[in-house]
C-alpha positions in Angstrom: -17.0 -34.7 -28.0 -16.0 -31.9 -30.4 -19.1 -29.8 -29.3 -17.9 -30.1 -25.7 -14.4 -28.8 -26.5 -15.7 -25.8 -28.7 -18.0 -24.9 -25.6 -15.0 -25.1 -23.1 -13.0 -22.9 -25.4 -15.8 -20.4 -25.8 -16.3 -20.3 -22.1 -12.7 -19.8 -21.3 -12.6 -17.1 -24.0 -15.5 -15.4 -22.6 -14.3 -15.5 -19.0 -10.9 -14.1 -20.2 -12.5 -11.2 -21.7 -15.1 -10.5 -18.9 -14.7 -7.7 -16.3 -16.0 -7.3 -12.7 -19.6 -6.4 -12.6 -19.1 -2.8 -11.7 -18.7 -0.5 -14.8 -15.7 1.3 -15.5 -17.2 4.8 -14.9 -18.6 3.7 -11.5 -15.2 2.2 -10.5 -13.4 5.5 -11.6 -15.7 7.7 -9.5 -15.6 5.3 -6.5 -11.8 5.4 -6.6 -11.5 9.1 -7.1 -14.1 10.1 -4.5 -12.5 7.9 -1.9 -8.8 8.4 -2.7 -9.0 12.4 -2.5 -10.3 12.3 1.1 -7.9 9.4 1.9 -4.8 11.5 0.8 -6.1 14.5 2.8 -6.6 12.5 5.9 -3.0 10.8 5.5 -1.4 14.3 5.0 -3.2 15.7 8.1 -2.1 12.7 10.4 1.3 12.9 9.1 1.6 16.6 9.7 0.2 16.2 13.1 2.5 13.6 14.1 5.6 15.1 12.5 5.0 18.7 13.5 4.5 17.7 17.5 7.9 16.8 19.1 6.2 14.7 21.6 4.4 12.5 19.1 7.4 12.4 16.7 9.8 11.3 19.2 7.4 8.6 20.7 8.7 5.2 19.7 5.4 3.9 19.3 4.7 6.3 16.4 7.6 5.4 14.1 6.1 2.5 12.5 2.8 4.5 11.9 4.7 7.2 10.2 6.3 4.6 8.0 3.0 3.0 7.3 1.4 6.2 6.4 4.3 7.1 4.1 4.0 3.7 2.3 0.3 4.3 2.1 0.8 7.8 0.7 2.9 6.5 -2.0 0.3 4.1 -3.0 -2.5 6.8 -2.9 -0.4 9.2 -5.2 1.0 6.8 -7.8 -0.8 3.5 -7.8 -4.4 4.8 -7.6 -3.8 7.5 -10.4 -2.1 4.9 -12.7 -5.3 2.7 -12.1 -7.6 5.5 -12.9 -5.7 6.4 -16.1 -6.0 2.6 -17.0 -9.7 2.5 -16.3 -10.2 5.6 -18.7 -7.8 4.5 -21.4 -8.1 0.7 -21.2 -4.3 0.6 -21.6 -1.1 2.1 -19.9 -0.8 5.5 -21.1 2.0 6.3 -22.0 3.1 3.0 -22.9 6.4 3.2 -21.6 8.4 0.2 -20.0 9.6 2.6 -17.1 6.0 3.7 -16.2 5.0 -0.1 -16.0 7.9 -0.9 -13.8 7.0 2.0 -11.5 3.4 1.0 -11.3 4.5 -2.6 -10.6 6.8 -1.4 -7.8 4.2 0.7 -6.2 1.4 -1.9 -6.5 3.2 -4.9 -5.4 6.1 -3.5 -3.5 4.3 -0.9 -1.3 1.2 -3.1 -0.6 3.6 -6.0 0.3 5.9 -3.7 2.2 3.0 -2.1 4.0 1.6 -5.7 4.9 5.0 -6.8 6.3 5.6 -3.5 8.1 2.0 -3.7 9.6 2.9 -7.3 10.9 6.1 -5.9 12.4 4.1 -3.1 14.0 1.9 -5.6 15.7 4.9 -7.6 17.0 6.4 -4.3 18.2 3.5 -3.2 19.9 3.4 -6.4 22.1 7.3 -5.7 22.8 6.4 -2.1 23.9 3.6 -3.0 26.1 4.7 -6.3 27.6 8.7 -6.3 27.3 9.4 -2.7 27.7 12.7 -3.4 29.5 13.8 -4.7 25.9 13.9 -1.0 24.7 14.9 0.6 28.0 18.3 1.5 27.1 19.7 3.3 23.9 21.5 0.3 22.6 18.5 -2.1 23.2 16.2 0.4 21.3 18.6 0.5 18.4 18.7 -3.3 18.2 15.0 -4.0 18.9 13.4 -0.9 17.4 15.5 0.9 14.8 17.4 -2.0 13.1 14.3 -4.2 12.3 12.6 -1.0 10.8 15.6 -0.2 8.7 15.8 -3.6 7.5 12.1 -3.9 6.6 12.3 -0.6 4.7 15.3 -1.4 2.9 
């Protein structure tokens, strides 16, 4: 019986110290090589949508712009923190405000993006099948702008 307990504690200790099978160097370069083009594409799409008045004023693009902004925040804050963590094996500088910022972007922006994406799918359904719900300014404020404001805040 004691041998079994020691092997279980050794297994749990080994499991706790193990990492995923991809090396840190490979993870670093994969993240970096995909993050840079992703940031460029996000900025180009945001620029195209925001510069063109017709695209900017289209109600169906408002959620897209918010999703792109949330994604850009994740790309510009969370991924560099993770790259820094891969290189140094700890949070550098070891400051509680850095950890809170990283925590907020990692959890807050990812979860906020998922919730906003779910609302966007629901809103697309409204735009396609129930366009009369957003036909007047008052209805558009109630059905479109207030939910987006609520979800962002």
